Biotite code that builds the C-alpha atoms (Angstrom):
import biotite.structure as struc

atoms = struc.array([
    struc.Atom([-6.329, -0.331, -11.219], chain_id="A", res_id=1, res_name="MET", atom_name="CA", element="C"),
    struc.Atom([-6.301, -3.549, -9.046], chain_id="A", res_id=2, res_name="VAL", atom_name="CA", element="C"),
    struc.Atom([-8.806, -4.225, -5.930], chain_id="A", res_id=3, res_name="ILE", atom_name="CA", element="C"),
    struc.Atom([-7.080, -5.484, -2.816], chain_id="A", res_id=4, res_name="SER", atom_name="CA", element="C"),
    struc.Atom([-8.757, -7.855, 0.255], chain_id="A", res_id=5, res_name="ASN", atom_name="CA", element="C"),
    struc.Atom([-6.250, -6.968, 2.645], chain_id="A", res_id=6, res_name="SER", atom_name="CA", element="C"),
    struc.Atom([-6.214, -4.332, 5.434], chain_id="A", res_id=7, res_name="ILE", atom_name="CA", element="C"),
    struc.Atom([-2.506, -2.926, 5.578], chain_id="A", res_id=8, res_name="PRO", atom_name="CA", element="C"),
    struc.Atom([-2.827, -1.031, 8.721], chain_id="A", res_id=9, res_name="GLU", atom_name="CA", element="C"),
    struc.Atom([-3.386, -4.473, 10.858], chain_id="A", res_id=10, res_name="LEU", atom_name="CA", element="C"),
    struc.Atom([0.006, -5.941, 9.099], chain_id="A", res_id=11, res_name="ASP", atom_name="CA", element="C"),
    struc.Atom([2.335, -4.256, 11.782], chain_id="A", res_id=12, res_name="ALA", atom_name="CA", element="C"),
    struc.Atom([0.009, -6.208, 14.406], chain_id="A", res_id=13, res_name="ILE", atom_name="CA", element="C"),
    struc.Atom([-0.066, -9.297, 12.416], chain_id="A", res_id=14, res_name="SER", atom_name="CA", element="C"),
    struc.Atom([3.592, -8.968, 12.275], chain_id="A", res_id=15, res_name="ASN", atom_name="CA", element="C"),
    struc.Atom([4.032, -8.584, 16.138], chain_id="A", res_id=16, res_name="VAL", atom_name="CA", element="C"),
    struc.Atom([1.576, -11.398, 16.411], chain_id="A", res_id=17, res_name="GLU", atom_name="CA", element="C"),
    struc.Atom([3.892, -13.704, 14.003], chain_id="A", res_id=18, res_name="ASN", atom_name="CA", element="C"),
    struc.Atom([6.597, -13.173, 16.059], chain_id="A", res_id=19, res_name="VAL", atom_name="CA", element="C"),
    struc.Atom([5.369, -14.185, 19.339], chain_id="A", res_id=20, res_name="ASN", atom_name="CA", element="C"),
    struc.Atom([3.831, -17.445, 17.622], chain_id="A", res_id=21, res_name="ASN", atom_name="CA", element="C"),
    struc.Atom([7.286, -18.391, 16.436], chain_id="A", res_id=22, res_name="GLU", atom_name="CA", element="C"),
    struc.Atom([8.783, -17.447, 19.608], chain_id="A", res_id=23, res_name="ALA", atom_name="CA", element="C"),
    struc.Atom([6.392, -19.764, 22.034], chain_id="A", res_id=24, res_name="SER", atom_name="CA", element="C"),
    struc.Atom([6.196, -22.680, 19.315], chain_id="A", res_id=25, res_name="SER", atom_name="CA", element="C"),
    struc.Atom([9.315, -24.458, 20.517], chain_id="A", res_id=26, res_name="SER", atom_name="CA", element="C"),
    struc.Atom([7.094, -24.723, 24.341], chain_id="A", res_id=27, res_name="VAL", atom_name="CA", element="C"),
    struc.Atom([4.174, -25.131, 22.771], chain_id="A", res_id=28, res_name="GLN", atom_name="CA", element="C"),
    struc.Atom([2.013, -28.063, 21.937], chain_id="A", res_id=29, res_name="SER", atom_name="CA", element="C"),
    struc.Atom([2.288, -29.838, 18.177], chain_id="A", res_id=30, res_name="GLY", atom_name="CA", element="C"),
    struc.Atom([-0.859, -27.926, 17.265], chain_id="A", res_id=31, res_name="HIS", atom_name="CA", element="C"),
    struc.Atom([0.359, -24.546, 18.292], chain_id="A", res_id=32, res_name="SER", atom_name="CA", element="C"),
    struc.Atom([3.383, -25.752, 15.938], chain_id="A", res_id=33, res_name="ARG", atom_name="CA", element="C"),
    struc.Atom([1.334, -26.462, 13.049], chain_id="A", res_id=34, res_name="LYS", atom_name="CA", element="C"),
    struc.Atom([-1.113, -23.007, 13.694], chain_id="A", res_id=35, res_name="TRP", atom_name="CA", element="C"),
    struc.Atom([2.421, -20.932, 13.448], chain_id="A", res_id=36, res_name="SER", atom_name="CA", element="C"),
    struc.Atom([3.374, -22.697, 10.171], chain_id="A", res_id=37, res_name="LYS", atom_name="CA", element="C"),
    struc.Atom([0.080, -21.092, 8.461], chain_id="A", res_id=38, res_name="MET", atom_name="CA", element="C"),
    struc.Atom([0.924, -18.942, 5.224], chain_id="A", res_id=39, res_name="PRO", atom_name="CA", element="C"),
    struc.Atom([1.622, -15.552, 6.080], chain_id="A", res_id=40, res_name="ARG", atom_name="CA", element="C"),
    struc.Atom([0.057, -14.072, 2.870], chain_id="A", res_id=41, res_name="PHE", atom_name="CA", element="C"),
    struc.Atom([-3.198, -13.465, 1.318], chain_id="A", res_id=42, res_name="GLU", atom_name="CA", element="C"),
    struc.Atom([-4.671, -12.430, -2.347], chain_id="A", res_id=43, res_name="ILE", atom_name="CA", element="C"),
    struc.Atom([-4.245, -8.733, -2.131], chain_id="A", res_id=44, res_name="GLY", atom_name="CA", element="C"),
    struc.Atom([-1.438, -8.427, -0.069], chain_id="A", res_id=45, res_name="ASP", atom_name="CA", element="C"),
    struc.Atom([1.489, -6.291, -1.347], chain_id="A", res_id=46, res_name="ARG", atom_name="CA", element="C"),
    struc.Atom([4.918, -7.502, -0.878], chain_id="A", res_id=47, res_name="VAL", atom_name="CA", element="C"),
    struc.Atom([8.563, -7.260, -1.604], chain_id="A", res_id=48, res_name="GLU", atom_name="CA", element="C"),
    struc.Atom([10.546, -9.781, -3.095], chain_id="A", res_id=49, res_name="ILE", atom_name="CA", element="C"),
    struc.Atom([13.576, -10.229, -1.107], chain_id="A", res_id=50, res_name="VAL", atom_name="CA", element="C"),
    struc.Atom([16.845, -12.076, -1.133], chain_id="A", res_id=51, res_name="GLY", atom_name="CA", element="C"),
    struc.Atom([19.143, -12.533, -4.221], chain_id="A", res_id=52, res_name="GLU", atom_name="CA", element="C"),
    struc.Atom([15.883, -14.004, -6.079], chain_id="A", res_id=53, res_name="VAL", atom_name="CA", element="C"),
    struc.Atom([14.835, -10.240, -5.780], chain_id="A", res_id=54, res_name="GLY", atom_name="CA", element="C"),
    struc.Atom([17.716, -8.872, -7.871], chain_id="A", res_id=55, res_name="ASN", atom_name="CA", element="C"),
    struc.Atom([16.790, -10.979, -10.805], chain_id="A", res_id=56, res_name="GLN", atom_name="CA", element="C"),
    struc.Atom([13.522, -9.141, -11.629], chain_id="A", res_id=57, res_name="PHE", atom_name="CA", element="C"),
    struc.Atom([13.599, -5.294, -12.908], chain_id="A", res_id=58, res_name="PRO", atom_name="CA", element="C"),
    struc.Atom([10.897, -4.474, -10.141], chain_id="A", res_id=59, res_name="SER", atom_name="CA", element="C"),
    struc.Atom([10.836, -5.967, -6.167], chain_id="A", res_id=60, res_name="SER", atom_name="CA", element="C"),
    struc.Atom([7.556, -4.759, -5.689], chain_id="A", res_id=61, res_name="ILE", atom_name="CA", element="C"),
    struc.Atom([4.136, -6.033, -6.232], chain_id="A", res_id=62, res_name="GLY", atom_name="CA", element="C"),
    struc.Atom([0.667, -7.767, -5.574], chain_id="A", res_id=63, res_name="ILE", atom_name="CA", element="C"),
    struc.Atom([-0.143, -11.192, -4.527], chain_id="A", res_id=64, res_name="ILE", atom_name="CA", element="C"),
    struc.Atom([-2.733, -12.571, -7.557], chain_id="A", res_id=65, res_name="THR", atom_name="CA", element="C"),
    struc.Atom([-2.956, -16.069, -6.840], chain_id="A", res_id=66, res_name="ALA", atom_name="CA", element="C"),
    struc.Atom([-1.943, -18.711, -4.309], chain_id="A", res_id=67, res_name="THR", atom_name="CA", element="C"),
    struc.Atom([-0.162, -22.206, -5.638], chain_id="A", res_id=68, res_name="GLU", atom_name="CA", element="C"),
    struc.Atom([2.043, -24.918, -4.303], chain_id="A", res_id=69, res_name="GLY", atom_name="CA", element="C"),
    struc.Atom([0.263, -26.569, -1.163], chain_id="A", res_id=70, res_name="THR", atom_name="CA", element="C"),
    struc.Atom([-0.195, -26.047, 2.644], chain_id="A", res_id=71, res_name="PHE", atom_name="CA", element="C"),
    struc.Atom([3.633, -27.424, 3.641], chain_id="A", res_id=72, res_name="ALA", atom_name="CA", element="C"),
    struc.Atom([5.337, -25.068, 0.982], chain_id="A", res_id=73, res_name="LEU", atom_name="CA", element="C"),
    struc.Atom([3.085, -22.218, 0.265], chain_id="A", res_id=74, res_name="PRO", atom_name="CA", element="C"),
    struc.Atom([3.814, -20.384, -3.364], chain_id="A", res_id=75, res_name="LYS", atom_name="CA", element="C"),
    struc.Atom([2.386, -17.010, -4.198], chain_id="A", res_id=76, res_name="PHE", atom_name="CA", element="C"),
    struc.Atom([2.180, -15.746, -7.653], chain_id="A", res_id=77, res_name="ARG", atom_name="CA", element="C"),
    struc.Atom([2.797, -11.893, -7.861], chain_id="A", res_id=78, res_name="VAL", atom_name="CA", element="C"),
    struc.Atom([2.247, -8.921, -10.631], chain_id="A", res_id=79, res_name="ARG", atom_name="CA", element="C"),
    struc.Atom([4.899, -6.689, -10.071], chain_id="A", res_id=80, res_name="LEU", atom_name="CA", element="C"),
    struc.Atom([4.585, -3.363, -10.848], chain_id="A", res_id=81, res_name="THR", atom_name="CA", element="C"),
    struc.Atom([6.545, -3.702, -14.354], chain_id="A", res_id=82, res_name="ASP", atom_name="CA", element="C"),
    struc.Atom([3.262, -5.611, -15.276], chain_id="A", res_id=83, res_name="GLY", atom_name="CA", element="C"),
    struc.Atom([5.162, -8.861, -15.231], chain_id="A", res_id=84, res_name="THR", atom_name="CA", element="C"),
    struc.Atom([3.662, -12.080, -13.012], chain_id="A", res_id=85, res_name="GLU", atom_name="CA", element="C"),
    struc.Atom([6.151, -14.641, -11.594], chain_id="A", res_id=86, res_name="SER", atom_name="CA", element="C"),
    struc.Atom([5.548, -17.383, -8.507], chain_id="A", res_id=87, res_name="ALA", atom_name="CA", element="C"),
    struc.Atom([7.521, -16.703, -5.112], chain_id="A", res_id=88, res_name="PHE", atom_name="CA", element="C"),
    struc.Atom([7.823, -19.135, -2.093], chain_id="A", res_id=89, res_name="TRP", atom_name="CA", element="C"),
    struc.Atom([6.772, -18.076, 1.265], chain_id="A", res_id=90, res_name="ASP", atom_name="CA", element="C"),
    struc.Atom([10.150, -16.907, 2.221], chain_id="A", res_id=91, res_name="SER", atom_name="CA", element="C"),
    struc.Atom([11.223, -15.003, -0.875], chain_id="A", res_id=92, res_name="GLN", atom_name="CA", element="C"),
    struc.Atom([8.406, -12.786, -0.101], chain_id="A", res_id=93, res_name="LEU", atom_name="CA", element="C"),
    struc.Atom([8.046, -9.971, 3.180], chain_id="A", res_id=94, res_name="GLU", atom_name="CA", element="C"),
    struc.Atom([6.292, -7.075, 3.833], chain_id="A", res_id=95, res_name="VAL", atom_name="CA", element="C"),
    struc.Atom([8.364, -3.742, 4.843], chain_id="A", res_id=96, res_name="PRO", atom_name="CA", element="C"),
    struc.Atom([8.287, -2.556, 8.381], chain_id="A", res_id=97, res_name="PRO", atom_name="CA", element="C"),
    struc.Atom([5.780, 0.128, 8.255], chain_id="A", res_id=98, res_name="LEU", atom_name="CA", element="C"),
    struc.Atom([6.558, 3.807, 8.996], chain_id="A", res_id=99, res_name="ILE", atom_name="CA", element="C"),
    struc.Atom([3.863, 6.919, 8.956], chain_id="A", res_id=100, res_name="PHE", atom_name="CA", element="C"),
    struc.Atom([4.605, 9.824, 7.122], chain_id="A", res_id=101, res_name="ALA", atom_name="CA", element="C"),
    struc.Atom([4.192, 13.206, 8.564], chain_id="A", res_id=102, res_name="ASP", atom_name="CA", element="C"),
    struc.Atom([1.809, 16.049, 7.196], chain_id="A", res_id=103, res_name="MET", atom_name="CA", element="C"),
    struc.Atom([3.751, 19.251, 6.995], chain_id="A", res_id=104, res_name="ILE", atom_name="CA", element="C"),
    struc.Atom([1.137, 21.098, 4.618], chain_id="A", res_id=105, res_name="TYR", atom_name="CA", element="C"),
    struc.Atom([-2.565, 21.069, 4.560], chain_id="A", res_id=106, res_name="ASP", atom_name="CA", element="C"),
    struc.Atom([-4.924, 23.349, 2.721], chain_id="A", res_id=107, res_name="THR", atom_name="CA", element="C"),
    struc.Atom([-8.555, 22.754, 3.125], chain_id="A", res_id=108, res_name="HIS", atom_name="CA", element="C"),
    struc.Atom([-11.063, 22.969, 0.451], chain_id="A", res_id=109, res_name="VAL", atom_name="CA", element="C"),
    struc.Atom([-13.436, 26.070, 0.389], chain_id="A", res_id=110, res_name="SER", atom_name="CA", element="C"),
    struc.Atom([-17.491, 25.274, 0.750], chain_id="A", res_id=111, res_name="PRO", atom_name="CA", element="C"),
    struc.Atom([-19.099, 24.805, -2.581], chain_id="A", res_id=112, res_name="VAL", atom_name="CA", element="C"),
    struc.Atom([-21.251, 27.828, -3.135], chain_id="A", res_id=113, res_name="PRO", atom_name="CA", element="C"),
    struc.Atom([-25.081, 26.775, -3.342], chain_id="A", res_id=114, res_name="PRO", atom_name="CA", element="C"),
    struc.Atom([-26.444, 26.329, -7.289], chain_id="A", res_id=115, res_name="GLY", atom_name="CA", element="C"),
    struc.Atom([-22.815, 26.254, -8.842], chain_id="A", res_id=116, res_name="ILE", atom_name="CA", element="C"),
    struc.Atom([-21.949, 23.383, -10.535], chain_id="A", res_id=117, res_name="ARG", atom_name="CA", element="C"),
    struc.Atom([-18.948, 22.562, -12.874], chain_id="A", res_id=118, res_name="GLY", atom_name="CA", element="C"),
    struc.Atom([-16.488, 24.177, -10.531], chain_id="A", res_id=119, res_name="SER", atom_name="CA", element="C"),
    struc.Atom([-13.019, 22.261, -9.533], chain_id="A", res_id=120, res_name="ILE", atom_name="CA", element="C"),
    struc.Atom([-11.968, 22.679, -5.811], chain_id="A", res_id=121, res_name="TYR", atom_name="CA", element="C"),
    struc.Atom([-8.496, 21.494, -4.808], chain_id="A", res_id=122, res_name="GLU", atom_name="CA", element="C"),
    struc.Atom([-7.087, 20.351, -1.460], chain_id="A", res_id=123, res_name="HIS", atom_name="CA", element="C"),
    struc.Atom([-3.659, 19.909, -1.366], chain_id="A", res_id=124, res_name="HIS", atom_name="CA", element="C"),
    struc.Atom([-1.176, 17.976, 1.129], chain_id="A", res_id=125, res_name="MET", atom_name="CA", element="C"),
    struc.Atom([2.612, 17.376, 1.775], chain_id="A", res_id=126, res_name="ARG", atom_name="CA", element="C"),
    struc.Atom([3.829, 14.440, 3.786], chain_id="A", res_id=127, res_name="PHE", atom_name="CA", element="C"),
    struc.Atom([7.324, 13.306, 4.569], chain_id="A", res_id=128, res_name="ILE", atom_name="CA", element="C"),
    struc.Atom([8.843, 10.615, 5.582], chain_id="A", res_id=129, res_name="SER", atom_name="CA", element="C"),
    struc.Atom([12.665, 10.650, 6.069], chain_id="A", res_id=130, res_name="ARG", atom_name="CA", element="C"),
    struc.Atom([14.213, 11.032, 2.323], chain_id="A", res_id=131, res_name="GLU", atom_name="CA", element="C"),
    struc.Atom([10.539, 10.781, 0.851], chain_id="A", res_id=132, res_name="PHE", atom_name="CA", element="C"),
    struc.Atom([8.458, 13.406, -0.113], chain_id="A", res_id=133, res_name="ASP", atom_name="CA", element="C"),
    struc.Atom([4.727, 12.859, -0.737], chain_id="A", res_id=134, res_name="ILE", atom_name="CA", element="C"),
    struc.Atom([2.433, 15.612, -2.481], chain_id="A", res_id=135, res_name="HIS", atom_name="CA", element="C"),
    struc.Atom([-1.141, 14.820, -2.688], chain_id="A", res_id=136, res_name="VAL", atom_name="CA", element="C"),
    struc.Atom([-3.979, 16.697, -4.238], chain_id="A", res_id=137, res_name="LYS", atom_name="CA", element="C"),
    struc.Atom([-7.865, 15.859, -4.035], chain_id="A", res_id=138, res_name="LEU", atom_name="CA", element="C"),
    struc.Atom([-9.745, 17.600, -6.490], chain_id="A", res_id=139, res_name="THR", atom_name="CA", element="C"),
    struc.Atom([-13.619, 17.644, -6.826], chain_id="A", res_id=140, res_name="ARG", atom_name="CA", element="C"),
    struc.Atom([-15.719, 18.100, -9.830], chain_id="A", res_id=141, res_name="LEU", atom_name="CA", element="C"),
    struc.Atom([-19.411, 17.548, -10.082], chain_id="A", res_id=142, res_name="ASP", atom_name="CA", element="C"),
    struc.Atom([-19.421, 15.505, -6.748], chain_id="A", res_id=143, res_name="GLU", atom_name="CA", element="C"),
    struc.Atom([-16.547, 13.113, -8.005], chain_id="A", res_id=144, res_name="ARG", atom_name="CA", element="C"),
    struc.Atom([-13.180, 12.973, -5.928], chain_id="A", res_id=145, res_name="THR", atom_name="CA", element="C"),
    struc.Atom([-9.756, 12.647, -7.754], chain_id="A", res_id=146, res_name="THR", atom_name="CA", element="C"),
    struc.Atom([-6.813, 11.813, -5.811], chain_id="A", res_id=147, res_name="LEU", atom_name="CA", element="C"),
    struc.Atom([-3.366, 13.098, -7.574], chain_id="A", res_id=148, res_name="HIS", atom_name="CA", element="C"),
    struc.Atom([-0.275, 11.950, -6.187], chain_id="A", res_id=149, res_name="GLY", atom_name="CA", element="C"),
    struc.Atom([3.578, 12.071, -6.806], chain_id="A", res_id=150, res_name="GLN", atom_name="CA", element="C"),
    struc.Atom([6.355, 10.682, -4.931], chain_id="A", res_id=151, res_name="LEU", atom_name="CA", element="C"),
    struc.Atom([9.765, 11.164, -4.654], chain_id="A", res_id=152, res_name="SER", atom_name="CA", element="C"),
    struc.Atom([13.060, 10.013, -2.418], chain_id="A", res_id=153, res_name="ALA", atom_name="CA", element="C"),
    struc.Atom([15.833, 13.126, -2.371], chain_id="A", res_id=154, res_name="ASN", atom_name="CA", element="C"),
    struc.Atom([14.318, 14.670, -4.912], chain_id="A", res_id=155, res_name="GLY", atom_name="CA", element="C"),
    struc.Atom([14.240, 11.226, -7.577], chain_id="A", res_id=156, res_name="VAL", atom_name="CA", element="C"),
    struc.Atom([11.420, 9.492, -8.366], chain_id="A", res_id=157, res_name="ALA", atom_name="CA", element="C"),
    struc.Atom([11.937, 5.658, -7.039], chain_id="A", res_id=158, res_name="PRO", atom_name="CA", element="C"),
    struc.Atom([12.698, 3.159, -9.616], chain_id="A", res_id=159, res_name="LYS", atom_name="CA", element="C"),
    struc.Atom([8.854, 1.138, -8.847], chain_id="A", res_id=160, res_name="SER", atom_name="CA", element="C"),
    struc.Atom([6.594, 1.925, -6.145], chain_id="A", res_id=161, res_name="SER", atom_name="CA", element="C"),
    struc.Atom([3.029, 0.473, -5.355], chain_id="A", res_id=162, res_name="LEU", atom_name="CA", element="C"),
    struc.Atom([0.496, 2.714, -4.258], chain_id="A", res_id=163, res_name="VAL", atom_name="CA", element="C"),
    struc.Atom([-2.907, 1.402, -2.074], chain_id="A", res_id=164, res_name="THR", atom_name="CA", element="C"),
    struc.Atom([-5.438, 3.812, -0.920], chain_id="A", res_id=165, res_name="LEU", atom_name="CA", element="C"),
    struc.Atom([-7.668, 2.607, 2.242], chain_id="A", res_id=166, res_name="LEU", atom_name="CA", element="C"),
    struc.Atom([-10.981, 4.221, 3.046], chain_id="A", res_id=167, res_name="LEU", atom_name="CA", element="C"),
    struc.Atom([-12.583, 3.940, 6.327], chain_id="A", res_id=168, res_name="ASN", atom_name="CA", element="C"),
    struc.Atom([-9.843, 0.851, 7.386], chain_id="A", res_id=169, res_name="ARG", atom_name="CA", element="C"),
    struc.Atom([-10.468, -1.265, 4.135], chain_id="A", res_id=170, res_name="GLY", atom_name="CA", element="C"),
    struc.Atom([-8.487, -0.759, 0.659], chain_id="A", res_id=171, res_name="PRO", atom_name="CA", element="C"),
    struc.Atom([-10.355, 1.132, -1.970], chain_id="A", res_id=172, res_name="LEU", atom_name="CA", element="C"),
    struc.Atom([-7.498, 0.186, -4.902], chain_id="A", res_id=173, res_name="ALA", atom_name="CA", element="C"),
    struc.Atom([-4.297, -0.061, -6.108], chain_id="A", res_id=174, res_name="THR", atom_name="CA", element="C"),
    struc.Atom([-2.216, 1.505, -8.422], chain_id="A", res_id=175, res_name="THR", atom_name="CA", element="C"),
    struc.Atom([1.460, 2.073, -9.937], chain_id="A", res_id=176, res_name="VAL", atom_name="CA", element="C"),
    struc.Atom([3.544, 5.350, -9.581], chain_id="A", res_id=177, res_name="ALA", atom_name="CA", element="C"),
    struc.Atom([5.167, 6.200, -13.271], chain_id="A", res_id=178, res_name="ASP", atom_name="CA", element="C"),
    struc.Atom([8.564, 7.050, -13.801], chain_id="A", res_id=179, res_name="SER", atom_name="CA", element="C"),
    struc.Atom([8.147, 10.471, -12.435], chain_id="A", res_id=180, res_name="TYR", atom_name="CA", element="C"),
    struc.Atom([6.496, 9.295, -9.061], chain_id="A", res_id=181, res_name="GLY", atom_name="CA", element="C"),
    struc.Atom([3.418, 10.225, -10.032], chain_id="A", res_id=182, res_name="GLU", atom_name="CA", element="C"),
    struc.Atom([-0.416, 8.570, -9.658], chain_id="A", res_id=183, res_name="PHE", atom_name="CA", element="C"),
    struc.Atom([-3.863, 8.654, -9.646], chain_id="A", res_id=184, res_name="LYS", atom_name="CA", element="C"),
    struc.Atom([-7.058, 7.132, -7.938], chain_id="A", res_id=185, res_name="VAL", atom_name="CA", element="C"),
    struc.Atom([-10.355, 8.301, -9.342], chain_id="A", res_id=186, res_name="GLU", atom_name="CA", element="C"),
    struc.Atom([-13.965, 8.136, -7.871], chain_id="A", res_id=187, res_name="GLN", atom_name="CA", element="C"),
    struc.Atom([-13.054, 8.420, -4.246], chain_id="A", res_id=188, res_name="ILE", atom_name="CA", element="C"),
    struc.Atom([-15.700, 8.711, -1.437], chain_id="A", res_id=189, res_name="PRO", atom_name="CA", element="C"),
    struc.Atom([-15.755, 10.579, 1.504], chain_id="A", res_id=190, res_name="SER", atom_name="CA", element="C"),
    struc.Atom([-14.097, 9.441, 4.608], chain_id="A", res_id=191, res_name="GLY", atom_name="CA", element="C"),
    struc.Atom([-10.997, 8.608, 6.559], chain_id="A", res_id=192, res_name="ASP", atom_name="CA", element="C"),
    struc.Atom([-7.855, 7.830, 4.054], chain_id="A", res_id=193, res_name="ALA", atom_name="CA", element="C"),
    struc.Atom([-4.766, 6.224, 4.551], chain_id="A", res_id=194, res_name="MET", atom_name="CA", element="C"),
    struc.Atom([-2.079, 6.144, 1.787], chain_id="A", res_id=195, res_name="LEU", atom_name="CA", element="C"),
    struc.Atom([0.159, 3.155, 1.378], chain_id="A", res_id=196, res_name="GLU", atom_name="CA", element="C"),
    struc.Atom([3.269, 3.480, -0.341], chain_id="A", res_id=197, res_name="ILE", atom_name="CA", element="C"),
    struc.Atom([5.398, 0.596, -1.027], chain_id="A", res_id=198, res_name="LEU", atom_name="CA", element="C"),
    struc.Atom([9.119, 0.780, -2.100], chain_id="A", res_id=199, res_name="VAL", atom_name="CA", element="C"),
    struc.Atom([11.804, -1.385, -1.647], chain_id="A", res_id=200, res_name="PRO", atom_name="CA", element="C"),
    struc.Atom([12.771, -1.876, 2.198], chain_id="A", res_id=201, res_name="SER", atom_name="CA", element="C"),
    struc.Atom([9.883, 0.472, 3.007], chain_id="A", res_id=202, res_name="ARG", atom_name="CA", element="C"),
    struc.Atom([6.418, 0.706, 3.540], chain_id="A", res_id=203, res_name="ARG", atom_name="CA", element="C"),
    struc.Atom([4.915, 4.651, 4.462], chain_id="A", res_id=204, res_name="ILE", atom_name="CA", element="C"),
    struc.Atom([1.538, 5.245, 5.343], chain_id="A", res_id=205, res_name="VAL", atom_name="CA", element="C"),
    struc.Atom([-0.171, 8.846, 4.865], chain_id="A", res_id=206, res_name="ALA", atom_name="CA", element="C"),
    struc.Atom([-3.520, 9.548, 6.558], chain_id="A", res_id=207, res_name="ALA", atom_name="CA", element="C"),
    struc.Atom([-5.998, 12.265, 5.885], chain_id="A", res_id=208, res_name="PHE", atom_name="CA", element="C"),
    struc.Atom([-9.639, 12.754, 5.639], chain_id="A", res_id=209, res_name="ASP", atom_name="CA", element="C"),
    struc.Atom([-11.929, 12.671, 2.302], chain_id="A", res_id=210, res_name="VAL", atom_name="CA", element="C"),
    struc.Atom([-14.323, 15.654, 2.733], chain_id="A", res_id=211, res_name="SER", atom_name="CA", element="C"),
    struc.Atom([-17.397, 15.977, 1.125], chain_id="A", res_id=212, res_name="PRO", atom_name="CA", element="C"),
    struc.Atom([-17.710, 19.264, -0.286], chain_id="A", res_id=213, res_name="VAL", atom_name="CA", element="C"),
])
């Protein structure tokens, strides 16, 4: 499990700002043009390897673990979902467009009877986004909440997918879904949660609450 440092829900706003900066750089001062050339990525960002170079790796999805190169020619080391690491130029990396998933099923956990310990309480949810189907189960046992999830696209698990749980607008943990599309995050505190799932050409976000029982 990898702890990340970026805030994915702000990426969409950042992307718009970057486009505006690039469009206006031709009519602004040299100082503004230099500002638009600042690195687009930081350590902890979840990215996709794009272009022909992406076809050279078993996985094209990963998380940035280090920065290399120079200010003028930034390069980033990326840990891919298969566990390997490689360095890529800024131009070889992208953050896929953001798409919000719709919740179509939700069961709330029952209140915990006073004085009872060791019982398991579950909260099931289901989200859809085009061909993607996301099942989420929150399990609480002895004041510890665990998230179990499964992702499929047209009934089949994606070849590679990176899952990040954000809590109260900040990233909590990042993990990789297995060959069945299943993933797990443990010891989740209460709060407003967002599940970010990064797959090739897509970044899906599902929002829900983690409530104390």
